[in-house]
N, C-alpha and C positions, 0 to 999 in steps of 0.2 A: 535288271532284276536277276537273282541268283538262278542257276540251273539246277533245277530239281530232278531232272532224270537225263539219262543218255539214250537217244534213240537208236534202234537197231539199224545198222547200216548194210550188213551184208550177213549171209547164213551159208552153212555148209553146201547147199546146193548151188550157190552162185558161182563158184570158182570154176567147176568144170564146165558150166554153162557159158560162162563169159570169157574165159581164158584158155589159151591153147597150152595144156599141161596135163598132168596126172597125179593123182594121189599116190604117194609112196609109202605112206602109213596113215592109219587112223581114218581111212575113208568111210567107215560105218558110223563115225561119230557124228553127233547133231550138236551144232553150236551156233551161236548168234554173235557177231562182232559189233560192238559199239564205238570202235576206234580203228584207224589204220595208222601203224607207226614203224619207221625203219630205224628209229634211234633208240639203242638199248637203254639208254640212261633215262628215258622218260616213258617207257612202256607201262601201261596200267592195266589193271584187270579188265578183261572184255576186248581187248585189243587183237586185231589181226596183225600179227607181226610180219614184216617184210624185210628180208635179209638183203642188205646192200653190199655185204662183204662176198667176196669170190674165192677166198682161199679157206682151207680147212682149219687153220688156226683161229681165224675169225669166227667161223661158225662154232667151233669147239668151245670158244669163249662166250659166245653170245646166246646161242640157240637154247641150251638147257635153262639158262638163267631167265630166259623170256618166259618160258612156260612156268617156271617157279614164281614169277612175278605175276601170273594171271592171264598171259596171252592165251586165247581160245584156239588159235591155229597159226600156222606159219607158211608163207610163201617163200621158196628158196630156189637156188639155181642149181643145187645139187646137195646130196646129203651122204658125205663120207662116213664109213662104218663106224669109226671113232666117235663120230658125233651122234649117230643113231643109237649107239650103245648107251650114251648118257642120257637120252631122252626117256620119258615116260613111255610105256609100251603103246599106250593109246593115243599118243600126241599126234593131232592132224597136221600132216606136213604135205604141201602141194608143191610140185616141182614144175618149173617153167624154164625156158631158154633165157630169157633175160626179165630180171625182176622189175627194173625200171618200166620197160614196156608193159608189164603187167599192172603196175600202178597206174600207168597212164590210161589202160584200158578201163580200169574201174572208175577212175576220175572222169573219163568220157561218159560212161554210163550214168554216174551220178549227176553229171551236168545236164545231160539229156533229160532225165526224169525230174529235174528240179523246177519248180514254179517260182522260185525266190527271185527277187529283184538283185541282180548280181552287180557289184560294184569291184573294180580293180583300181589299186593304188600303186602308183610308182612315184619316183622323185630321188633327187640327190641326197637330200636329208628330210627327215620327218616322216618317212613311210610307215614305220612300225607305230609311232605315236599316233599319227592321224588315223591309221586303221583301227587302232584299239579305241580311239576317241570316237570313231564312226560307230563302233560295236556298242560302245557305251551309250551313246546318244539314241542310236536306232533301237537298241535293245529295251529301251524304256517304252517303245511304242508297238513293236511288233517282234516275234522270235527271230532272233538274229544270230548268224554263224559268223565267225572270223577265223582267219587262218592262225595257227599257233605261232606265237612270238614273231620271229622274222622267217618264217618258212616260205622264202620267195625265191629259191633257186631252181634248177632243173629237176631236182628231186622234190623240193618242198612245194611247189605249185600243184603238180598232179597228186601228190600225197595229200595236200588239203582239199583238192576237188573230191577225192576218194572218201573224205569224210563229211561231205556236205550232205545234210539230212534231207530226206525226202519232203518232209512238211517244214517249211521255213519261210519267213517273210522277206528277210534280207541276208545277203551272204556277201562277205567282204574278203577279197584275196590280195595279198600283197605281192608285188613283181620287183624282183631285184634284176640288176643290169651288170653285165660285164662287157662283153664284146658287141658290135653292131649286129643287129637282128636278133639279139637275145630277148628284147621286150616283145617284138613282133610274134615270135613263136609262143610265148606265155599268153599274150592277149588273145590270139587265135585259138587258144586252147581253152581259156576261161570264158570267152565270148560275154563280156560284160555288157550290161545296159548303160553303165556309167563309167567312164575311164576319168581318173583324177591323177594329175601330176602335181606334187607338192612343191617343188623347187627344182631349180637347175643350179648347180654349184659343182665345183672343183673336186668331185669324188670320182675315183677310177681314171684319173688323168693318165695313169700308165697304160690304159687300154685305149684311150681315145686321143690324147694330145691336145685337145681343145674343147673349150665349153660349147662351141657350134656342134661339134661330132656328138657330144653328150646330150644337147637338146634334140638332135635329130633321132637319136636312139630312143631317148624317153618318148618322143612324140609317136614312135611306132605303136603305143598303147592304142592309138585311134584305129588301127587296122583290124582290131578285134571287136571294137563297139559295134553292137548290133544296130540295124536300121531303126531310125527313131529314138536312138539312145543320146546321150549327152557326153560331152567332154569338159571337164572342170580344169581350168588352166590357172598358173600363177601370173598374174598381169605385170607384176615387178620383175620377172625373171629376165635374165640377159638371154637374147635370142628369142624373145617372146614371138617374134614374127615366124621363126621356124616352127613353133608350137602351133600358132594360129593357122599356118598353112596346111598343116597335117590333115584335117578333115576335108579341106577343099579338094583333096587328091583322092577322095574315096567316090564309089559310084552311088552312095546314098547319103542323104543330109544328116547331119548331127547338130544338135543345140550345142552352142559353145557358151560356157559360163565362166567368167573370170573373177578372182578374188585378189585382194591386197590393199596396198595403201595409194595405189594409182588412182588419180581422179576418174578414169574411165573404167575402173573395175566394177562389175555388176554387184559383187558383195565386197564393200570397202569399210575400213575403220573411219569412224568420225571423231572419236576420241578414246584415249585409254588411260587409266591409272595403273601403274605397275607397283606391287608391293612384293616383299620378299617371298610369300608362300601363296599369293593369289593375284589376279588382276581384276579390274573393272573395265568393261568395254562397252562402248557404244557403237553400232555398226548399221550401215544401211545395206540390207539384203534385197537386192532387186526392188527397191522403193520402199520395203518395210523396215522402218527404224526400229531397232531392238536394243535395249540395255540389259547386260548379262553379267554375271560374276563367272569368272574362269578359274577353276580350282587348280590349275597347273600353271605356275608363275613364269615369267619370261616374256620378252618382246617377241621372240620368234613363235612363242605359243599363241599369242594374239592372232598372228597371221595363221597358224594352224588352225585355230576356232573358226576363222573364216572360211578356210577350205572344208572344214567339217559342216558349217552351215550352208555353204553352197552345194555341197554334194547331197545333204540331207533334203534341201529343197528339190534338187532334181530328181531325187528319189520318192518324192510325194510325201515327205514326212511333215508333221505338224512343227512349223518354225518356232513358235513360241515355246512349245515343250521341249523342243531340241536345245533351245538356247538355255532354258532353266536347267536341263540336265548336265550342262558344262560345269556348273557350280560344284558337283560332286566328282568330277574327273580326277583322276590321280595318275601320276607318272607310270610309264610302262616299265617292265621289268629291266633294271640296269640302264635306264634312260632318264636320269634325273631324280631318281628315288632318294628320299631323305631317310638316313638311318642314323640311330644312337650308336656311336662308336665308343670303345672303352680302351685305354691303355694304361700303362703303370702310373701316370702323373694325373689322370683325371678323365674327363668325358669330352667327346668332340662330337660335332655334327658332320656327317659324312654325306656328300652329294655323289651318289654312285651313278655316274654317267659313262660307264666303263664298255658299253656294247660295241661303240665304234667311234671314229673320229675323222673329220677331215677339216680344213682350214674354216670353212663356214660354221660347222658345228661347234668347233673349239671356240670360236668368238661368241656364240651365242651363249655358251657355258660361262664364259668369262664374264659376260653382262649380267647374268644371273648370279654369280658369285658377288659381283659388284654390289647388288641390291641389298645383300644381306647386311642388316645394320646390327645385329647382335643384341636385339630387344632392349635398345635405349643406350648401350654401351658399344665401344668399338671393339669387336671381336676380330681376332687376326683372320685374314683370309689366306688360304694355303692351297695352291694348286699342284696336284700330283699328276704329271703328264707322261703319257707314253707315245711312242712314235706314231706318226701317222703315215699308213702304207699307201701304196698304189697311187703315187702323185707324180710318177715319171721323173724327167729330167729336171724339174723345178723343186723337187723335193728339199734340197737344203735351203733354198730361199724362201720356200713357204714356211719351213719350221723356224727359220729366223724370223720372219716377219710377225710371228706371234708375240714376240717382245713387246711392241708398240702396244697391242691390245692388253696384254697383262699389266703393263704400266698404267694405262688408261683405266683399268678396272680396280687399281689401287690394291693389287694382290701384294701381300707381305712376303710370301716366301714360294719359291717354285722348286719342287723337286722333280727329277727328270728320270725317265727310263728309256734305254735304248740308243743304238748309235746315231740315229738321225737328229736325236734331241741335242747333240753336241752343238748343231749350229744355233740352236735357241739359246743354249747356256751361254754361247760366245756373245750372243747379241743382248742379253740382259744386264742391266746394272748389277754390280758386284753384290749389292746389299740384298738383292732378290734371290741369289743363287742359292739353292739347297743342295742336298746330295743328288748325285747322278749315278745311277747304277745301270749296268748292262741288261739286268732282267727284272721283271716284276717280282719274282721270287725273292731276289736280292733285296729290293726295296722294301718288301714286306717285312724283312728281317730288321730294317734299320729306321723305318718310318716313325715308330714311337719315340726315337731320340730327337727328332726334328720338331715334334708337336708340343703344344702347351694346352693346358686345360682351358676349354672353351673355344678352341679354334673351329672354324668352318672350313671344312676340308673337301675341295672338288678333286675326284679321281676320274681320269678320262684318258682314253687312248684307242687306237685301233684293237679290234677284237683279238687279232692274233698274238698281241703283245700280253694279253692275259692280265690286265690290270686289276681284274676282279680278284687277284691273289692279294693285292695291297687292301682291298676292302675286306676281305676275309680276316686279314691280320688285325683289324680293328673291330670287326662285327662278328662275334661268334654265333649268335642266333638271329638270323636274318629276320624271321617273322616277328620275333619280340622287340628287334630293333625298329622295324618299320611301324608298329603299332604302339609303341610306347607312348605314355602320356605326355602331352605337350609341355609339362613342367620341366622336363629335362632340357628343352631346346635352347639352343644359342640365340634363336629369334623367336619372338612371340609378340609381333607387332599388333597394336590395336586396329580395329576396322572402324574408321571414323563414321559415326551415325549407323553402325550395322550392328544390331543385337545378335542376328543370325543370319545365316546365307538366305538369300531369296528363295522362296519356293517356286517362283514363276518369274520368267523373264518379262520385263516391263515394256509393253509396245508404247513407242511415244507418238508414232504417225503411221498410219496405213495409207500409203499413197495409191495402191492398187490392191484389188482383193486377191486373196491367195486362192489357188485352185483347190478342189475338194481334197482333203487330207485323210489319211488313214489314222484311225484312233484306236486300233486294236492294241490293247495294253497286255498281251500275253507275255510269258516269260521269255527271257533272253536265251538263246542257245549259242554258247560261245565256246571257242576251242582254246581259250586262255585261262 
């Protein structure tokens, strides 16, 4: 449900009461903050802006602009005279020794005062999509908060906690991983009732060197889960035994719930039918058999939907209502969004999956591209791929290995960006080799020459490669492109026997009664 209001999070009296610092101007101003933000590009009216910069140049550029955009106050590490002179005379500015520690302190207070059912999500792939999917599903049942996009780092987690509303039914936080111990620290800060690991895959191999090390670090999420809570695990994951052992090392018991295609999974697929823009799924959810429609396509999203349902069940949500809500799910920002692209010779369908990439997510994207049939005709499938980062010493081999998956997906043309993609280019059949550029900006300048009217174009790569530049070259108005009528689309497959999406998931068999479920349908409080 749409957010109809932004609750007050902090007031002028909270900063001197909760933080070790002092007002250096605007101490007599009265204000209420409805958000906390450190990123200048997304500050909104009502935000408490926290400066993450440490030098005068950064402050000079950012701070006056933040107040102009509607920030109600700012927390800074210092205020050079040149910056102060550019500010409104009554702008409230609070100085602390360390701005990150200040945000952590606000986050700790917000967590302590919250009565929400807290969910923490980590995993090698699927974190943000599953987090947003949970927000969508749970938000149809109770007021629900979710961290903004992929705010999952050392700054992002406490910043998200600092935005947790006092009155909230569910709250969902994403946790990213780099080195060993990074998940443990975040989990202990969030103290979730439910911890979810979406998958174990070869992301951040440069920091770990092995899948086992990745599994052990992801399993650290169990260290923060509160007594009586639950740990939701991917049953098909490599080193599943490492994940399953984590709660046994704790001083208090946790419920362990598994999901996947594995025969022993608590929440598992019974059957699925995959279409280019949606899927139909039948699943066994701890004894309850459910049929539902899934609004986001792809085999990997079938598994993601199981993770969502397993977590919703652990959170006490209504299962049938949760499954029905999956029909209206849409892709997260730059994670499989379908957009209308325009170039000099016509129109193309763009699959924007540019947020990040690793070998597992690349293959999932190729499989999704392979499902596109072009609405009864054979549209060309074009993959525009950027380097995958942080793969360690196996990077060259992992890039080259994508060739087999691209051929299997019947991709017609592969355009490549970045030095690591040279290994893939060499491994590809010559007929599939498109242009190879060093930067995404360079590819943005030539991509139109490689495309034809009606092409289906997948754009994907690690975030640092900035493959969004290629998307922007084809999509001038993102919102208009996202919400364009279906008549332009290269795919418009019929839904056999379906006049309209189901309003309610169909229970086929109820083997055991569900526990009492929360049925409050108040609006969703989302940070997205």
